[in-house]
N, C-alpha and C positions, 0 to 999 in steps of 0.2 A: 532576512528570512532564516529561521532556524534550519540547520542542516537536516534535522530529522522530520521536517514537514514534507510529506509526499507531494508529488506534482498536483494531486487532487485536493490537497489541504488536510488529509488525515495526518494524525500525529503518530509517526512510527515508534516513538518512545513508549507508547502505551499498547502497542501491538504485541500480542503474546508470542508471535514468532520471533520478533526482535528481542523480547525479554528472554526467551529461551536461549537464543543465540548468545546474547551478552553474558548470561549467567551459566552457559553450558548446562542447562537444566533438562536432562533427558525425561524426567517425569512430566514436566510441563509439555515437552514435545509430544509425548505419547498422548496426553490428555487432549491437546489441541488438534492433533492429527485425527483422533477419533471424532471430536466435535465437528471439525471442518468437513470430514468425510460425510457425516450425517447431514450437515447443513447443505452441502453441495451435491450430494448424490454421486460422488466419485471417490475412488480410493486415494487417500492422502496418507502417506507413511510418515512416521516420526522423522525420518531422514530428510524429508522435504521441508520440515519446520526449522528453517535456518534463514535468517534475513538480517543483513547489516542495516538496511534502511533503503527506501525507494531511490533516493538521490545520492546515496553514499556508495562509493566503490566497495565491492565485496559481494559476498554470497547473497542470493535472493531466493525466495520461494519460487517454485516453477511458475506460479501465476504471476507474481510480481515481475519476474525476470522477463518473460516473453509473451504472456497471455493477456496481461492487463492492457486494454485498448487505450486507456488514458495515458499510461506511462509511455507506450509506444508512440502515441501522437506527440506528446511533449518532447520526447527525445528527437523525433523527426523535425520538430520545429525549433529545436535548440533553445528552449526557454527554461527559465529557472523553475517556474511553477505555472499552472494554468491561470493564475492571477495575472500573468504577463501576456496572455493571449487575447487578442481583440475579439475572438469568438466565444469567450468564456460564458457570457450571459445567455447564449443560445445553444450551447454545446449539449447534445443529447448524451454523449458519453459521460461528461462531467456530472450531469443531472442525476445519474445513477448514484452518485455519492452525495452531492450537495443537496439533493432533494430530500434526503433522509438525515442529513447531518449539518445542522446550522453552524456548529463550531468550525467545521471544515471550510464552509463558505466564508465565515468571518476571517479565518486565517488567510485565505486567498485575497480577500478584499483589503485586509489590514496592512 
């Protein structure tokens, strides 16, 4: 499994927070913070748009670090990804991602 595939199957390498971090791109951080603030109805500052990757050691966005229920569950089960979990096919938390993202589901099953 690629290191930059999140526990839920999303590809961190295409996440704008990860791209902004890798390239130290403050303009991208500002744009993403504004967009994510509007999408989520909460204030997200450009300083929060830093993430090395879900399963990679290093900085994370506040959501990815401690608020994502999928990441917290996978860490507690000490699994590489949700694809290693016997409850994957019935998991309501994971369904929030895989229900809208066929590619994420393929990565977990692959």
